[in-house]
Steps between C-alpha positions, in 0.01 A plus 500: 500500500231766540532801733272782608571871528255750649505876446280798580542786258183703511206399285538131425354549152820683405728241661391191306600581142864596573567152644260301283707546184826335616616148418500291816207688656210256503230691682436845647202522734349824630407487866534621854758432770641635823175583681298372792166417335441147373374472143499875431297651221609776265269743679650417843856534372431821310340653811834458683331318789636148439872582520563325168711611208385454142767261375599250236616145557735379228568134431830458317780259413829626650694299241352725229457834681674574827353672802757776452369559146145511633610755761644722224167486316317584823707806587443639150120496545471709818597821675688346793521837679123546543354356821149636443405282204601491136437769245129595501408208728532622859468317830656216694373228265703657218835514683801312370650191661700192417369189676777242528434126508840391635826642633659501154222724370528723808876541449461566127223755562702682766807508276301631203331768714835614639656508153209707367510733800872563447472539122405868511203434268263643762548815708286356783556181700357168392200422725388168347464250782642147495265275694449127554243351265159463656184329383429608144134530405428504126287797399159461343495345152432829320836632626701208358683577174314831490735639237384222263131484592432874515772641281342841439419564870847379598670731249285799604567442871870452443521810280347727763706352787832664413678166535628484142640854509682419823644178356611684187668774704675276754582187299500564126743794490 
């Protein structure tokens, strides 16, 4: 059986690699979801006029990696208390959200968000939305597997974002 999971966590370049390295994850696609424009382009999404989030769509085998495990990976990639974007990427298209594909995913996402909110790990409330999955539009080819295709640019962008320092502070200690 193959399932899909969809997450927005800021810049989609930074959201592919953390999922791409796990057994049972078959594909991670960068793209756009949650907006009103059909077939959005990167420019339209980045301008915050299409209503879309930058997101990743993950194809996985739940017999090898569970949705709950994928949720744990997701939470550890983002600042779930920031509703203005993620790290140096600001604007609506960089907000965080979990897009559920069925009621089981919705329940698991809500439970994981509540558990994280009550954990005391963050001094502010968790603002990550849990929304029904909408049409997912794959991003342009040059965005796919960006961390592999443009390793130096990916590393430079990630280094200046502040994401890794945040992850180290919140999750590695």
